[in-house]
mmCIF file as Biopython writes it, N, C-alpha, C and O atoms, coordinates in Angstrom:
data_model
#
loop_
_atom_site.group_PDB
_atom_site.id
_atom_site.type_symbol
_atom_site.label_atom_id
_atom_site.label_alt_id
_atom_site.label_comp_id
_atom_site.label_asym_id
_atom_site.label_entity_id
_atom_site.label_seq_id
_atom_site.pdbx_PDB_ins_code
_atom_site.Cartn_x
_atom_site.Cartn_y
_atom_site.Cartn_z
_atom_site.occupancy
_atom_site.B_iso_or_equiv
_atom_site.auth_seq_id
_atom_site.auth_asym_id
_atom_site.pdbx_PDB_model_num
ATOM 1   N N  . MET A ? 1  ? -16.660 46.750 27.231 1.0 0.0 1  A 1 
ATOM 2   C CA . MET A ? 1  ? -17.744 46.782 26.285 1.0 0.0 1  A 1 
ATOM 3   C C  . MET A ? 1  ? -17.340 46.110 24.971 1.0 0.0 1  A 1 
ATOM 4   O O  . MET A ? 1  ? -18.131 45.374 24.382 1.0 0.0 1  A 1 
ATOM 5   N N  . ILE A ? 2  ? -16.135 46.355 24.520 1.0 0.0 2  A 1 
ATOM 6   C CA . ILE A ? 2  ? -15.667 45.743 23.273 1.0 0.0 2  A 1 
ATOM 7   C C  . ILE A ? 2  ? -15.588 44.231 23.436 1.0 0.0 2  A 1 
ATOM 8   O O  . ILE A ? 2  ? -15.940 43.490 22.518 1.0 0.0 2  A 1 
ATOM 9   N N  . PHE A ? 3  ? -15.130 43.766 24.598 1.0 0.0 3  A 1 
ATOM 10  C CA . PHE A ? 3  ? -15.026 42.329 24.840 1.0 0.0 3  A 1 
ATOM 11  C C  . PHE A ? 3  ? -16.401 41.676 24.834 1.0 0.0 3  A 1 
ATOM 12  O O  . PHE A ? 3  ? -16.566 40.570 24.318 1.0 0.0 3  A 1 
ATOM 13  N N  . LYS A ? 4  ? -17.392 42.362 25.412 1.0 0.0 4  A 1 
ATOM 14  C CA . LYS A ? 4  ? -18.752 41.815 25.404 1.0 0.0 4  A 1 
ATOM 15  C C  . LYS A ? 4  ? -19.279 41.713 23.971 1.0 0.0 4  A 1 
ATOM 16  O O  . LYS A ? 4  ? -19.919 40.725 23.610 1.0 0.0 4  A 1 
ATOM 17  N N  . GLY A ? 5  ? -19.012 42.725 23.165 1.0 0.0 5  A 1 
ATOM 18  C CA . GLY A ? 5  ? -19.432 42.700 21.768 1.0 0.0 5  A 1 
ATOM 19  C C  . GLY A ? 5  ? -18.735 41.606 20.992 1.0 0.0 5  A 1 
ATOM 20  O O  . GLY A ? 5  ? -19.341 40.958 20.139 1.0 0.0 5  A 1 
ATOM 21  N N  . PHE A ? 6  ? -17.459 41.395 21.285 1.0 0.0 6  A 1 
ATOM 22  C CA . PHE A ? 6  ? -16.702 40.336 20.618 1.0 0.0 6  A 1 
ATOM 23  C C  . PHE A ? 6  ? -17.274 38.967 20.973 1.0 0.0 6  A 1 
ATOM 24  O O  . PHE A ? 6  ? -17.435 38.113 20.101 1.0 0.0 6  A 1 
ATOM 25  N N  . LYS A ? 7  ? -17.578 38.760 22.248 1.0 0.0 7  A 1 
ATOM 26  C CA . LYS A ? 7  ? -18.163 37.480 22.673 1.0 0.0 7  A 1 
ATOM 27  C C  . LYS A ? 7  ? -19.511 37.249 22.007 1.0 0.0 7  A 1 
ATOM 28  O O  . LYS A ? 7  ? -19.807 36.135 21.577 1.0 0.0 7  A 1 
ATOM 29  N N  . PHE A ? 8  ? -20.332 38.293 21.920 1.0 0.0 8  A 1 
ATOM 30  C CA . PHE A ? 8  ? -21.634 38.157 21.282 1.0 0.0 8  A 1 
ATOM 31  C C  . PHE A ? 8  ? -21.479 37.848 19.791 1.0 0.0 8  A 1 
ATOM 32  O O  . PHE A ? 8  ? -22.222 37.032 19.245 1.0 0.0 8  A 1 
ATOM 33  N N  . GLY A ? 9  ? -20.527 38.490 19.140 1.0 0.0 9  A 1 
ATOM 34  C CA . GLY A ? 9  ? -20.268 38.222 17.725 1.0 0.0 9  A 1 
ATOM 35  C C  . GLY A ? 9  ? -19.818 36.784 17.497 1.0 0.0 9  A 1 
ATOM 36  O O  . GLY A ? 9  ? -20.232 36.156 16.522 1.0 0.0 9  A 1 
ATOM 37  N N  . MET A ? 10 ? -18.993 36.266 18.364 1.0 0.0 10 A 1 
ATOM 38  C CA . MET A ? 10 ? -18.552 34.876 18.230 1.0 0.0 10 A 1 
ATOM 39  C C  . MET A ? 10 ? -19.712 33.918 18.462 1.0 0.0 10 A 1 
ATOM 40  O O  . MET A ? 10 ? -19.786 32.868 17.825 1.0 0.0 10 A 1 
ATOM 41  N N  . LEU A ? 11 ? -20.614 34.272 19.368 1.0 0.0 11 A 1 
ATOM 42  C CA . LEU A ? 11 ? -21.797 33.448 19.595 1.0 0.0 11 A 1 
ATOM 43  C C  . LEU A ? 11 ? -22.661 33.410 18.339 1.0 0.0 11 A 1 
ATOM 44  O O  . LEU A ? 11 ? -23.200 32.359 17.990 1.0 0.0 11 A 1 
ATOM 45  N N  . LEU A ? 12 ? -22.797 34.533 17.666 1.0 0.0 12 A 1 
ATOM 46  C CA . LEU A ? 12 ? -23.581 34.579 16.434 1.0 0.0 12 A 1 
ATOM 47  C C  . LEU A ? 12 ? -22.935 33.746 15.328 1.0 0.0 12 A 1 
ATOM 48  O O  . LEU A ? 12 ? -23.639 33.224 14.462 1.0 0.0 12 A 1 
ATOM 49  N N  . GLN A ? 13 ? -21.631 33.616 15.342 1.0 0.0 13 A 1 
ATOM 50  C CA . GLN A ? 13 ? -20.934 32.830 14.325 1.0 0.0 13 A 1 
ATOM 51  C C  . GLN A ? 13 ? -21.251 31.343 14.442 1.0 0.0 13 A 1 
ATOM 52  O O  . GLN A ? 13 ? -21.106 30.602 13.470 1.0 0.0 13 A 1 
ATOM 53  N N  . LEU A ? 14 ? -21.679 30.904 15.609 1.0 0.0 14 A 1 
ATOM 54  C CA . LEU A ? 14 ? -21.997 29.496 15.803 1.0 0.0 14 A 1 
ATOM 55  C C  . LEU A ? 14 ? -23.331 29.113 15.164 1.0 0.0 14 A 1 
ATOM 56  O O  . LEU A ? 14 ? -23.594 27.937 14.913 1.0 0.0 14 A 1 
ATOM 57  N N  . ALA A ? 15 ? -24.158 30.106 14.906 1.0 0.0 15 A 1 
ATOM 58  C CA . ALA A ? 15 ? -25.476 29.828 14.344 1.0 0.0 15 A 1 
ATOM 59  C C  . ALA A ? 15 ? -25.344 29.320 12.908 1.0 0.0 15 A 1 
ATOM 60  O O  . ALA A ? 15 ? -24.530 29.822 12.133 1.0 0.0 15 A 1 
ATOM 61  N N  . VAL A ? 16 ? -26.143 28.332 12.571 1.0 0.0 16 A 1 
ATOM 62  C CA . VAL A ? 16 ? -26.155 27.810 11.211 1.0 0.0 16 A 1 
ATOM 63  C C  . VAL A ? 16 ? -27.236 28.581 10.461 1.0 0.0 16 A 1 
ATOM 64  O O  . VAL A ? 16 ? -28.431 28.318 10.600 1.0 0.0 16 A 1 
ATOM 65  N N  . GLY A ? 17 ? -26.782 29.527 9.674  1.0 0.0 17 A 1 
ATOM 66  C CA . GLY A ? 17 ? -27.704 30.382 8.942  1.0 0.0 17 A 1 
ATOM 67  C C  . GLY A ? 17 ? -27.693 30.070 7.456  1.0 0.0 17 A 1 
ATOM 68  O O  . GLY A ? 17 ? -27.110 29.075 7.025  1.0 0.0 17 A 1 
ATOM 69  N N  . PRO A ? 18 ? -28.334 30.916 6.684  1.0 0.0 18 A 1 
ATOM 70  C CA . PRO A ? 18 ? -28.438 30.680 5.244  1.0 0.0 18 A 1 
ATOM 71  C C  . PRO A ? 18 ? -27.092 30.705 4.519  1.0 0.0 18 A 1 
ATOM 72  O O  . PRO A ? 18 ? -26.898 29.975 3.547  1.0 0.0 18 A 1 
ATOM 73  N N  . VAL A ? 19 ? -26.171 31.533 4.985  1.0 0.0 19 A 1 
ATOM 74  C CA . VAL A ? 19 ? -24.861 31.583 4.332  1.0 0.0 19 A 1 
ATOM 75  C C  . VAL A ? 19 ? -24.100 30.288 4.581  1.0 0.0 19 A 1 
ATOM 76  O O  . VAL A ? 19 ? -23.450 29.759 3.679  1.0 0.0 19 A 1 
ATOM 77  N N  . CYS A ? 20 ? -24.183 29.782 5.803  1.0 0.0 20 A 1 
ATOM 78  C CA . CYS A ? 20 ? -23.530 28.519 6.131  1.0 0.0 20 A 1 
ATOM 79  C C  . CYS A ? 20 ? -24.100 27.382 5.295  1.0 0.0 20 A 1 
ATOM 80  O O  . CYS A ? 20 ? -23.357 26.551 4.771  1.0 0.0 20 A 1 
ATOM 81  N N  . LEU A ? 21 ? -25.409 27.353 5.175  1.0 0.0 21 A 1 
ATOM 82  C CA . LEU A ? 21 ? -26.036 26.306 4.371  1.0 0.0 21 A 1 
ATOM 83  C C  . LEU A ? 21 ? -25.680 26.446 2.891  1.0 0.0 21 A 1 
ATOM 84  O O  . LEU A ? 21 ? -25.527 25.445 2.191  1.0 0.0 21 A 1 
ATOM 85  N N  . PHE A ? 22 ? -25.549 27.679 2.419  1.0 0.0 22 A 1 
ATOM 86  C CA . PHE A ? 22 ? -25.121 27.902 1.039  1.0 0.0 22 A 1 
ATOM 87  C C  . PHE A ? 22 ? -23.714 27.346 0.804  1.0 0.0 22 A 1 
ATOM 88  O O  . PHE A ? 22 ? -23.461 26.703 -0.215 1.0 0.0 22 A 1 
ATOM 89  N N  . ILE A ? 23 ? -22.809 27.591 1.737  1.0 0.0 23 A 1 
ATOM 90  C CA . ILE A ? 23 ? -21.438 27.090 1.603  1.0 0.0 23 A 1 
ATOM 91  C C  . ILE A ? 23 ? -21.426 25.566 1.642  1.0 0.0 23 A 1 
ATOM 92  O O  . ILE A ? 23 ? -20.725 24.936 0.850  1.0 0.0 23 A 1 
ATOM 93  N N  . PHE A ? 24 ? -22.188 24.967 2.548  1.0 0.0 24 A 1 
ATOM 94  C CA . PHE A ? 24 ? -22.270 23.500 2.602  1.0 0.0 24 A 1 
ATOM 95  C C  . PHE A ? 24 ? -22.820 22.933 1.307  1.0 0.0 24 A 1 
ATOM 96  O O  . PHE A ? 24 ? -22.301 21.944 0.789  1.0 0.0 24 A 1 
ATOM 97  N N  . ASN A ? 25 ? -23.867 23.554 0.783  1.0 0.0 25 A 1 
ATOM 98  C CA . ASN A ? 25 ? -24.469 23.083 -0.464 1.0 0.0 25 A 1 
ATOM 99  C C  . ASN A ? 25 ? -23.486 23.211 -1.628 1.0 0.0 25 A 1 
ATOM 100 O O  . ASN A ? 25 ? -23.398 22.316 -2.468 1.0 0.0 25 A 1 
ATOM 101 N N  . THR A ? 26 ? -22.757 24.310 -1.679 1.0 0.0 26 A 1 
ATOM 102 C CA . THR A ? 26 ? -21.765 24.502 -2.736 1.0 0.0 26 A 1 
ATOM 103 C C  . THR A ? 26 ? -20.655 23.468 -2.626 1.0 0.0 26 A 1 
ATOM 104 O O  . THR A ? 26 ? -20.192 22.948 -3.641 1.0 0.0 26 A 1 
ATOM 105 N N  . ALA A ? 27 ? -20.225 23.165 -1.416 1.0 0.0 27 A 1 
ATOM 106 C CA . ALA A ? 27 ? -19.173 22.174 -1.232 1.0 0.0 27 A 1 
ATOM 107 C C  . ALA A ? 27 ? -19.637 20.791 -1.676 1.0 0.0 27 A 1 
ATOM 108 O O  . ALA A ? 27 ? -18.871 20.037 -2.277 1.0 0.0 27 A 1 
ATOM 109 N N  . ILE A ? 28 ? -20.884 20.463 -1.379 1.0 0.0 28 A 1 
ATOM 110 C CA . ILE A ? 28 ? -21.396 19.146 -1.750 1.0 0.0 28 A 1 
ATOM 111 C C  . ILE A ? 28 ? -21.585 19.034 -3.259 1.0 0.0 28 A 1 
ATOM 112 O O  . ILE A ? 28 ? -21.231 18.023 -3.865 1.0 0.0 28 A 1 
ATOM 113 N N  . SER A ? 29 ? -22.145 20.080 -3.858 1.0 0.0 29 A 1 
ATOM 114 C CA . SER A ? 29 ? -22.500 19.987 -5.277 1.0 0.0 29 A 1 
ATOM 115 C C  . SER A ? 29 ? -21.345 20.316 -6.221 1.0 0.0 29 A 1 
ATOM 116 O O  . SER A ? 29 ? -21.238 19.717 -7.291 1.0 0.0 29 A 1 
ATOM 117 N N  . SER A ? 30 ? -20.473 21.265 -5.839 1.0 0.0 30 A 1 
ATOM 118 C CA . SER A ? 30 ? -19.441 21.718 -6.774 1.0 0.0 30 A 1 
ATOM 119 C C  . SER A ? 30 ? -18.016 21.407 -6.341 1.0 0.0 30 A 1 
ATOM 120 O O  . SER A ? 30 ? -17.092 21.508 -7.148 1.0 0.0 30 A 1 
ATOM 121 N N  . GLY A ? 31 ? -17.826 21.033 -5.096 1.0 0.0 31 A 1 
ATOM 122 C CA . GLY A ? 31 ? -16.491 20.682 -4.632 1.0 0.0 31 A 1 
ATOM 123 C C  . GLY A ? 31 ? -15.879 21.734 -3.728 1.0 0.0 31 A 1 
ATOM 124 O O  . GLY A ? 31 ? -16.429 22.813 -3.507 1.0 0.0 31 A 1 
ATOM 125 N N  . PHE A ? 32 ? -14.732 21.372 -3.225 1.0 0.0 32 A 1 
ATOM 126 C CA . PHE A ? 32 ? -14.053 22.185 -2.218 1.0 0.0 32 A 1 
ATOM 127 C C  . PHE A ? 32 ? -13.601 23.535 -2.765 1.0 0.0 32 A 1 
ATOM 128 O O  . PHE A ? 32 ? -13.754 24.551 -2.087 1.0 0.0 32 A 1 
ATOM 129 N N  . LEU A ? 33 ? -13.053 23.567 -3.964 1.0 0.0 33 A 1 
ATOM 130 C CA . LEU A ? 33 ? -12.492 24.802 -4.518 1.0 0.0 33 A 1 
ATOM 131 C C  . LEU A ? 33 ? -13.565 25.882 -4.669 1.0 0.0 33 A 1 
ATOM 132 O O  . LEU A ? 33 ? -13.330 27.034 -4.304 1.0 0.0 33 A 1 
ATOM 133 N N  . PHE A ? 34 ? -14.727 25.531 -5.197 1.0 0.0 34 A 1 
ATOM 134 C CA . PHE A ? 34 ? -15.789 26.516 -5.375 1.0 0.0 34 A 1 
ATOM 135 C C  . PHE A ? 34 ? -16.354 26.976 -4.029 1.0 0.0 34 A 1 
ATOM 136 O O  . PHE A ? 34 ? -16.758 28.129 -3.880 1.0 0.0 34 A 1 
ATOM 137 N N  . SER A ? 35 ? -16.378 26.085 -3.071 1.0 0.0 35 A 1 
ATOM 138 C CA . SER A ? 35 ? -16.849 26.502 -1.749 1.0 0.0 35 A 1 
ATOM 139 C C  . SER A ? 35 ? -15.854 27.459 -1.095 1.0 0.0 35 A 1 
ATOM 140 O O  . SER A ? 35 ? -16.253 28.344 -0.339 1.0 0.0 35 A 1 
ATOM 141 N N  . GLU A ? 36 ? -14.579 27.291 -1.375 1.0 0.0 36 A 1 
ATOM 142 C CA . GLU A ? 36 ? -13.574 28.213 -0.852 1.0 0.0 36 A 1 
ATOM 143 C C  . GLU A ? 36 ? -13.759 29.613 -1.427 1.0 0.0 36 A 1 
ATOM 144 O O  . GLU A ? 36 ? -13.566 30.603 -0.722 1.0 0.0 36 A 1 
ATOM 145 N N  . PHE A ? 37 ? -14.130 29.701 -2.700 1.0 0.0 37 A 1 
ATOM 146 C CA . PHE A ? 37 ? -14.432 31.014 -3.279 1.0 0.0 37 A 1 
ATOM 147 C C  . PHE A ? 37 ? -15.631 31.646 -2.575 1.0 0.0 37 A 1 
ATOM 148 O O  . PHE A ? 37 ? -15.647 32.854 -2.338 1.0 0.0 37 A 1 
ATOM 149 N N  . GLY A ? 38 ? -16.616 30.847 -2.246 1.0 0.0 38 A 1 
ATOM 150 C CA . GLY A ? 38 ? -17.762 31.350 -1.487 1.0 0.0 38 A 1 
ATOM 151 C C  . GLY A ? 38 ? -17.363 31.837 -0.112 1.0 0.0 38 A 1 
ATOM 152 O O  . GLY A ? 38 ? -17.839 32.876 0.346  1.0 0.0 38 A 1 
ATOM 153 N N  . VAL A ? 39 ? -16.494 31.096 0.548  1.0 0.0 39 A 1 
ATOM 154 C CA . VAL A ? 39 ? -16.012 31.495 1.869  1.0 0.0 39 A 1 
ATOM 155 C C  . VAL A ? 39 ? -15.240 32.807 1.773  1.0 0.0 39 A 1 
ATOM 156 O O  . VAL A ? 39 ? -15.399 33.681 2.625  1.0 0.0 39 A 1 
ATOM 157 N N  . LEU A ? 40 ? -14.407 32.951 0.747  1.0 0.0 40 A 1 
ATOM 158 C CA . LEU A ? 40 ? -13.665 34.201 0.574  1.0 0.0 40 A 1 
ATOM 159 C C  . LEU A ? 40 ? -14.617 35.380 0.358  1.0 0.0 40 A 1 
ATOM 160 O O  . LEU A ? 40 ? -14.374 36.475 0.866  1.0 0.0 40 A 1 
ATOM 161 N N  . GLY A ? 41 ? -15.680 35.163 -0.379 1.0 0.0 41 A 1 
ATOM 162 C CA . GLY A ? 41 ? -16.667 36.213 -0.579 1.0 0.0 41 A 1 
ATOM 163 C C  . GLY A ? 41 ? -17.323 36.624 0.724  1.0 0.0 41 A 1 
ATOM 164 O O  . GLY A ? 41 ? -17.531 37.811 0.977  1.0 0.0 41 A 1 
ATOM 165 N N  . VAL A ? 42 ? -17.644 35.651 1.542  1.0 0.0 42 A 1 
ATOM 166 C CA . VAL A ? 42 ? -18.257 35.942 2.849  1.0 0.0 42 A 1 
ATOM 167 C C  . VAL A ? 42 ? -17.273 36.689 3.745  1.0 0.0 42 A 1 
ATOM 168 O O  . VAL A ? 42 ? -17.654 37.631 4.440  1.0 0.0 42 A 1 
ATOM 169 N N  . VAL A ? 43 ? -16.023 36.276 3.729  1.0 0.0 43 A 1 
ATOM 170 C CA . VAL A ? 43 ? -15.004 36.932 4.560  1.0 0.0 43 A 1 
ATOM 171 C C  . VAL A ? 43 ? -14.829 38.390 4.149  1.0 0.0 43 A 1 
ATOM 172 O O  . VAL A ? 43 ? -14.777 39.270 5.008  1.0 0.0 43 A 1 
ATOM 173 N N  . PHE A ? 44 ? -14.738 38.657 2.848  1.0 0.0 44 A 1 
ATOM 174 C CA . PHE A ? 44 ? -14.560 40.033 2.385  1.0 0.0 44 A 1 
ATOM 175 C C  . PHE A ? 44 ? -15.792 40.884 2.709  1.0 0.0 44 A 1 
ATOM 176 O O  . PHE A ? 44 ? -15.659 42.048 3.087  1.0 0.0 44 A 1 
ATOM 177 N N  . THR A ? 45 ? -16.970 40.315 2.564  1.0 0.0 45 A 1 
ATOM 178 C CA . THR A ? 45 ? -18.187 41.053 2.898  1.0 0.0 45 A 1 
ATOM 179 C C  . THR A ? 45 ? -18.245 41.364 4.389  1.0 0.0 45 A 1 
ATOM 180 O O  . THR A ? 45 ? -18.603 42.478 4.773  1.0 0.0 45 A 1 
ATOM 181 N N  . ASP A ? 46 ? -17.900 40.405 5.225  1.0 0.0 46 A 1 
ATOM 182 C CA . ASP A ? 46 ? -17.863 40.651 6.671  1.0 0.0 46 A 1 
ATOM 183 C C  . ASP A ? 46 ? -16.828 41.714 7.022  1.0 0.0 46 A 1 
ATOM 184 O O  . ASP A ? 46 ? -17.065 42.550 7.893  1.0 0.0 46 A 1 
ATOM 185 N N  . ALA A ? 47 ? -15.684 41.684 6.347  1.0 0.0 47 A 1 
ATOM 186 C CA . ALA A ? 47 ? -14.641 42.683 6.607  1.0 0.0 47 A 1 
ATOM 187 C C  . ALA A ? 47 ? -15.133 44.086 6.262  1.0 0.0 47 A 1 
ATOM 188 O O  . ALA A ? 47 ? -14.831 45.041 6.979  1.0 0.0 47 A 1 
ATOM 189 N N  . ILE A ? 48 ? -15.883 44.218 5.178  1.0 0.0 48 A 1 
ATOM 190 C CA . ILE A ? 48 ? -16.427 45.525 4.805  1.0 0.0 48 A 1 
ATOM 191 C C  . ILE A ? 48 ? -17.432 45.994 5.856  1.0 0.0 48 A 1 
ATOM 192 O O  . ILE A ? 48 ? -17.421 47.160 6.250  1.0 0.0 48 A 1 
ATOM 193 N N  . PHE A ? 49 ? -18.302 45.085 6.310  1.0 0.0 49 A 1 
ATOM 194 C CA . PHE A ? 49 ? -19.270 45.450 7.344  1.0 0.0 49 A 1 
ATOM 195 C C  . PHE A ? 49 ? -18.570 45.854 8.637  1.0 0.0 49 A 1 
ATOM 196 O O  . PHE A ? 49 ? -18.991 46.804 9.296  1.0 0.0 49 A 1 
ATOM 197 N N  . ILE A ? 50 ? -17.528 45.154 9.000  1.0 0.0 50 A 1 
ATOM 198 C CA . ILE A ? 50 ? -16.786 45.488 10.216 1.0 0.0 50 A 1 
ATOM 199 C C  . ILE A ? 50 ? -16.145 46.855 10.076 1.0 0.0 50 A 1 
ATOM 200 O O  . ILE A ? 50 ? -16.189 47.662 11.005 1.0 0.0 50 A 1 
ATOM 201 N N  . LEU A ? 51 ? -15.548 47.123 8.921  1.0 0.0 51 A 1 
ATOM 202 C CA . LEU A ? 51 ? -14.919 48.426 8.691  1.0 0.0 51 A 1 
ATOM 203 C C  . LEU A ? 51 ? -15.944 49.552 8.762  1.0 0.0 51 A 1 
ATOM 204 O O  . LEU A ? 51 ? -15.688 50.594 9.367  1.0 0.0 51 A 1 
ATOM 205 N N  . LEU A ? 52 ? -17.099 49.344 8.148  1.0 0.0 52 A 1 
ATOM 206 C CA . LEU A ? 52 ? -18.149 50.363 8.213  1.0 0.0 52 A 1 
ATOM 207 C C  . LEU A ? 52 ? -18.644 50.571 9.645  1.0 0.0 52 A 1 
ATOM 208 O O  . LEU A ? 52 ? -18.927 51.698 10.051 1.0 0.0 52 A 1 
ATOM 209 N N  . ALA A ? 53 ? -18.746 49.489 10.400 1.0 0.0 53 A 1 
ATOM 210 C CA . ALA A ? 53 ? -19.177 49.605 11.795 1.0 0.0 53 A 1 
ATOM 211 C C  . ALA A ? 53 ? -18.149 50.382 12.614 1.0 0.0 53 A 1 
ATOM 212 O O  . ALA A ? 53 ? -18.520 51.211 13.445 1.0 0.0 53 A 1 
ATOM 213 N N  . ILE A ? 54 ? -16.874 50.123 12.389 1.0 0.0 54 A 1 
ATOM 214 C CA . ILE A ? 54 ? -15.823 50.837 13.127 1.0 0.0 54 A 1 
ATOM 215 C C  . ILE A ? 54 ? -15.848 52.313 12.773 1.0 0.0 54 A 1 
ATOM 216 O O  . ILE A ? 54 ? -15.745 53.166 13.654 1.0 0.0 54 A 1 
ATOM 217 N N  . LEU A ? 55 ? -15.985 52.623 11.491 1.0 0.0 55 A 1 
ATOM 218 C CA . LEU A ? 55 ? -16.033 54.022 11.074 1.0 0.0 55 A 1 
ATOM 219 C C  . LEU A ? 55 ? -17.272 54.721 11.622 1.0 0.0 55 A 1 
ATOM 220 O O  . LEU A ? 55 ? -17.213 55.895 11.988 1.0 0.0 55 A 1 
ATOM 221 N N  . GLY A ? 56 ? -18.382 54.010 11.680 1.0 0.0 56 A 1 
ATOM 222 C CA . GLY A ? 56 ? -19.598 54.589 12.231 1.0 0.0 56 A 1 
ATOM 223 C C  . GLY A ? 56 ? -19.471 54.879 13.709 1.0 0.0 56 A 1 
ATOM 224 O O  . GLY A ? 56 ? -19.900 55.935 14.174 1.0 0.0 56 A 1 
ATOM 225 N N  . VAL A ? 57 ? -18.890 53.958 14.453 1.0 0.0 57 A 1 
ATOM 226 C CA . VAL A ? 57 ? -18.691 54.170 15.889 1.0 0.0 57 A 1 
ATOM 227 C C  . VAL A ? 57 ? -17.721 55.319 16.107 1.0 0.0 57 A 1 
ATOM 228 O O  . VAL A ? 57 ? -17.890 56.115 17.030 1.0 0.0 57 A 1 
ATOM 229 N N  . GLY A ? 58 ? -16.704 55.404 15.255 1.0 0.0 58 A 1 
ATOM 230 C CA . GLY A ? 58 ? -15.756 56.519 15.366 1.0 0.0 58 A 1 
ATOM 231 C C  . GLY A ? 58 ? -16.426 57.857 15.164 1.0 0.0 58 A 1 
ATOM 232 O O  . GLY A ? 58 ? -16.105 58.817 15.864 1.0 0.0 58 A 1 
ATOM 233 N N  . LYS A ? 59 ? -17.355 57.946 14.220 1.0 0.0 59 A 1 
ATOM 234 C CA . LYS A ? 59 ? -18.077 59.197 13.982 1.0 0.0 59 A 1 
ATOM 235 C C  . LYS A ? 59 ? -18.979 59.544 15.160 1.0 0.0 59 A 1 
ATOM 236 O O  . LYS A ? 59 ? -19.085 60.707 15.548 1.0 0.0 59 A 1 
ATOM 237 N N  . ILE A ? 60 ? -19.630 58.526 15.728 1.0 0.0 60 A 1 
ATOM 238 C CA . ILE A ? 60 ? -20.495 58.783 16.886 1.0 0.0 60 A 1 
ATOM 239 C C  . ILE A ? 60 ? -19.664 59.286 18.061 1.0 0.0 60 A 1 
ATOM 240 O O  . ILE A ? 60 ? -20.059 60.235 18.738 1.0 0.0 60 A 1 
ATOM 241 N N  . LEU A ? 61 ? -18.519 58.660 18.307 1.0 0.0 61 A 1 
ATOM 242 C CA . LEU A ? 61 ? -17.661 59.102 19.407 1.0 0.0 61 A 1 
ATOM 243 C C  . LEU A ? 61 ? -17.101 60.482 19.138 1.0 0.0 61 A 1 
ATOM 244 O O  . LEU A ? 61 ? -16.943 61.277 20.064 1.0 0.0 61 A 1 
ATOM 245 N N  . GLU A ? 62 ? -16.800 60.778 17.889 1.0 0.0 62 A 1 
ATOM 246 C CA . GLU A ? 62 ? -16.293 62.094 17.526 1.0 0.0 62 A 1 
ATOM 247 C C  . GLU A ? 62 ? -17.346 63.173 17.800 1.0 0.0 62 A 1 
ATOM 248 O O  . GLU A ? 62 ? -17.007 64.252 18.287 1.0 0.0 62 A 1 
ATOM 249 N N  . LYS A ? 63 ? -18.606 62.897 17.497 1.0 0.0 63 A 1 
ATOM 250 C CA . LYS A ? 63 ? -19.677 63.850 17.754 1.0 0.0 63 A 1 
ATOM 251 C C  . LYS A ? 63 ? -19.863 64.071 19.253 1.0 0.0 63 A 1 
ATOM 252 O O  . LYS A ? 63 ? -20.098 65.198 19.689 1.0 0.0 63 A 1 
ATOM 253 N N  . SER A ? 64 ? -19.760 63.013 20.037 1.0 0.0 64 A 1 
ATOM 254 C CA . SER A ? 64 ? -19.983 63.146 21.484 1.0 0.0 64 A 1 
ATOM 255 C C  . SER A ? 64 ? -18.879 63.950 22.155 1.0 0.0 64 A 1 
ATOM 256 O O  . SER A ? 64 ? -19.127 64.568 23.190 1.0 0.0 64 A 1 
ATOM 257 N N  . LYS A ? 65 ? -17.674 63.964 21.605 1.0 0.0 65 A 1 
ATOM 258 C CA . LYS A ? 65 ? -16.579 64.747 22.168 1.0 0.0 65 A 1 
ATOM 259 C C  . LYS A ? 65 ? -16.786 66.239 21.924 1.0 0.0 65 A 1 
ATOM 260 O O  . LYS A ? 65 ? -16.344 67.062 22.726 1.0 0.0 65 A 1 
ATOM 261 N N  . ARG A ? 66 ? -17.450 66.595 20.834 1.0 0.0 66 A 1 
ATOM 262 C CA . ARG A ? 66 ? -17.692 67.999 20.508 1.0 0.0 66 A 1 
ATOM 263 C C  . ARG A ? 66 ? -18.732 68.612 21.428 1.0 0.0 66 A 1 
ATOM 264 O O  . ARG A ? 66 ? -18.692 69.808 21.716 1.0 0.0 66 A 1 
ATOM 265 N N  . ILE A ? 67 ? -19.670 67.779 21.891 1.0 0.0 67 A 1 
ATOM 266 C CA . ILE A ? 67 ? -20.791 68.318 22.701 1.0 0.0 67 A 1 
ATOM 267 C C  . ILE A ? 67 ? -20.365 68.600 24.109 1.0 0.0 67 A 1 
ATOM 268 O O  . ILE A ? 67 ? -21.173 69.053 24.919 1.0 0.0 67 A 1 
#
């Protein structure tokens, strides 16, 4: 199940969405360094979402063990 979720997540990464277009626009208009700051912001935000998702799944599994 985790492998299927990982594959689906990687498939979603291929999509050109608004964040990708924002990074491209920043790179074109302001240069590589400013676009790297944007990429770092996206990476940290994704890491927080992943951490919250892991903690949420852990709580759900913890509840199911009690029942």
